[in-house]
N, C-alpha and C positions, 0 to 999 in steps of 0.2 A: 736592544731589548724590546723597545716599542714594536718593532717589526715582528718580533717573535710572538708578542701578545696578540697582535692583529691577525697573524697566521692562525693562532689557536682559535680565536673567535670565529674566523671564517670557516675553519674546519668544523667547528661545533655547529654553525648554522647549516653547513652542507649536510652534516650527519643528521641533524634534526629534520631537514627537508627530506632526506632519503628515507628516514624512519617513518615519517608521515606518509610518504608515498607507498612504502612497503606495507604499512598497516592497512592501506586501502585495498590491497590485493587479497582476494579470498584464497585461503589455503585449501586447495581442492585436488583430490586424488584422480578424478576423472578428467576427461577432455573438456576444455572450456573455450569459449569464443568471447573475447572481451571487446568492448567498445564497438559493437556492431551497430551501424547506422540504420535506423528503421524508417526515418523520414528526415526531410530537410525543410526548415521554415526560414525563408529568406536565405541568409548565408549560414545559418546555424544548423548543424547536424545534431539530431536527437538520437541518443544511443541507448543500447541495453547490453547486458551481459548474460551469457547462456552457459549453464553448467550441466554437463551430462554425467550420468552415473558411471562409476568405475567399471571398466570392462563391459560396457553396455554394447549389446549387439542388436537391441530392439529397434525396429523401424516404426513402431507404434507405441511409444512410451507416453504415459500420462505427463501432464505439464502442471507445475506449480508456478504461477505468475505473480511475482511480488512487486508491490509498489511502495516506495519509501515514504516516510513522513517528513515533517518540517514546516508545517503551517502553510503549505502551498507556495512557500517563499524561500525555502532552504532545503538542504538535504541532497543526497546523491545515491545513485544505484549501488555504490560501494557499501552502503549500509547492509546489504545482503551478507557482507563479511563480518559484521560486528557480532559480538558474543550473544546478543539477544536473538539474532536472526539465523545465524549459520547453523546452529543445532537443528533447527527445523528443516533446513535444506538437506542436511546430512541424513536425517531420519527418513525423509521421504525418498531421497535418492537410493537408500538401501532397498526400497520397494520398487525401484525402477523409474522413478520420476526424473524428468529433465526439469531443472529449475532456472527461472529467469528473474533477473532484477533489472528494473527499467528506470530510466530517467524520464523527465517530462519538463516542459517549460515552467519556469518559476515566476510567481507574481512579483512585480516591482511597481511602485507607484509611477515610475517613469518609462516603463517598457511596454505598456499596453496589454500585458498578459493578465488575464483574470482567471478565476477558478474554472470556468468552462473550458478554457484552453488546456488546463491540466487534465480535466476529464477526457477531452478529445484526444490528447496525446496518449493517455493510458489506453484508450480504446485502439488507437492506431498501432501502438506497440504490440498489443494482442493480435490485431489484424495481421501485422507483419509475421508473427509466429504462425498464424493459421495459413497464410500465403506460402510460407516456407516450411510447412510441416514435414514434407517428405525429405527436404534437405537436412533438417535437424533431427529427423527420426522421431517425431511426436505424433500423437493421435489427436487431431483437432476436436474430437468429440469427448475427450477426457481431460478437461481443463478445470483446475481449481485456482481461484484468485485469492490473494491475501495482501493485506497492507496494515500499517500501523499509523495511528493518529490521522493526519491529513491523508495518508495513504490508505487508512482504514475507510475513510469516506469514499476515496476513489475505488477501492475494492468493492464497497457496497454498490456504488454506481455501476461498476462493471457487471455486477451480479443482477441488479434489479432494473436498471434504466434501459430505455429503448436506444440501442446503439445507432439507429438511423438518425437520431437527433444530435449525434455527436460525430459527424463526419469531418475529417480533416484532409489528409493526403488523398488526392483523387485516385492515385494508383492503388490505394488500399481500401477504398470505400466499399467495394463490392464484396469484401470478405466478411462473412457473418461471424459474430462472436457470441457464443452461447455457453458460458461456463456451466459446469455441473453444479458448482457451489461457490460460496464466498466466505472468507474469514476476515473479520475486522477486529484488530486490537485497538481499543480506546479511540474509535473513530466517531465523529459527530453524525447524528442521524437526521437532524431537523434544524435548519437555520431559521425557520419562520417563528419558532416559539422561543423567544428570548429568555423565558424563565428557565429553560433547560441549561443555559450557560451561567446562571447565577448560582453562587455557592458562598458559604461562609468562610471557605478556605482561601478565598482570593477576592481582591477588590478590582479585578480587571473589568474593563468595559464588556458587558455581556454581548454587545453587538460588534465586537472588535474585528470580526471577520467579514462584516458587511461590505467594506470597500474592496475586499478581495473577490467578492462575488460580482460586483457591478462596475468597479473601476471609477466610480464617482460617488459623491455624497448623496444621501437621500434615505437610505435604510429601507426596511421592509415596507413601510407605508407607501413609499414611492415606487418600489420595485418588487411587488409581491410575486410576480411570475418568475423573476430571476432567482429569488430566494427559494421558491418551491422547486424550480428546475434543478437546483444543486442539493436538494434535500432527499436522501434515499427514502425517507418516510413516505413521500408522495409517489414513489415509483413502485412500492411494495404492492403485490397482487397475490391472490390466492395461489396461483400457479407459478409464482416466482421460484427460482432455484433455492435450495436450502442455504441458510445464512447462519453463521456462528459468530456471535458478538461476545467479546471478552472485554471486561471493563473493571477498572479499579474503583473501590468504594470511597477512596479519598482523593480522587483525581481533581485537581484544581484547574487544569487546562481544558479538558473535556469532561465535565462533571458526570458523575455516576448516572444521573437521570436519563441520559441518552439511550442506554441499552434497554431499560424496562419500558421506555416510551415507545420504541419500535416493537418490542415484544408484545406489548398490550394490543397494538393494532394487528399484529400477526395473529394473535389468539382470537381476536374478534372476527377476522376474515378467513381464518383457517390456513394461513401461510406457515411455512416451515422455517421458523426462526428459533434458534437455540441461544441461550445466554449463559454466561458464566461470570459471576461477580467475584472478583478477587479481593479478599479482605486485607486490610493494612497495606494497600497498594495505591500509589499515586500514578502520575503519568510515567510512561516507560517502565512500569512496575517498580518505581522507586519505593523503598521501604518507608512506611508511614505508620508509626505507632507500634511496630512489631514486624516480624518477618511476614512477607506475603503468604497468604493461604488461598489456593495451593501455591507451592513454591514456583520460582521461575523455571527450573527444569521440568516441573510437572506441567506448567502452562505450555512450554514448548512441545512436550510430548503429546498433550491433548490436542494441540494445533495440528501436529503432524498426523495424529491418529484420525482426526476428523477428515483431513484431505484424503488420506488413504482409504478410509471407509467409504467416502463418496464415490471414489473410483471403483472400489470393489462392488458396491451396490449397483453401479451402472453396468457392470460387466456380467451381472447375473442373468 
């Protein structure tokens, strides 16, 4: 009887493991290329997933390049298959987009990875797609980038920052990355202003991401240049590509103030930054005090429509 019970337990564990692995796979009707290595750092291969539209014959498809969240320390490209993200992929794919979900190195106090490495990897993944544009049937001049949370900051950096400051793989360094536009879901915009991270909704340390920026103790006072380098706010210029910031009004992780902070600078210098403040929404659009307004399906639709509109405008 004991052996029977052990067998049942083992079977349950195996089934749970299989289910977890299956859930990570994106249900996709078109052709897909999974676990494509775009660079290698030491012995580690950094990978991305590519999803093509169903029945696509285009050799010049627009690209939606997605970067996952997780505090620069967690998360995975399989997030592109989660309920929050996949509807956006599907909606833009219906308009001919190729979609990419990318991994990047993750911060750990003991592995030497800092936030700049995350930014560099995000750039290198996009460089890889530009390098292989013909192979995957994409138009390197029609790229929209998107990310959520930490990935939102990375998408902002891809949109606004000088890619020459973030060169990693030497074989990819020569490829230019100039997105048409960027989309950020609840991503931080400025690490130098600790007030932006303060909220009555949380007692978290406002400078809790500082170590992820520098890898050492010291904070902004000791490392102002490093904090500025990771802040999209300091990269924004009048001629920057359009940027769409979506932010929850009760977000305790990346507080609401981040979006209007960048929007104010944009208005002052004449840059194209659009914001949408979602009512009753916390981080990851969690319900807070009532149903989010607009609703999550509406947020997904607005995100897809923005990407599609940018490509259509560029084609005129």
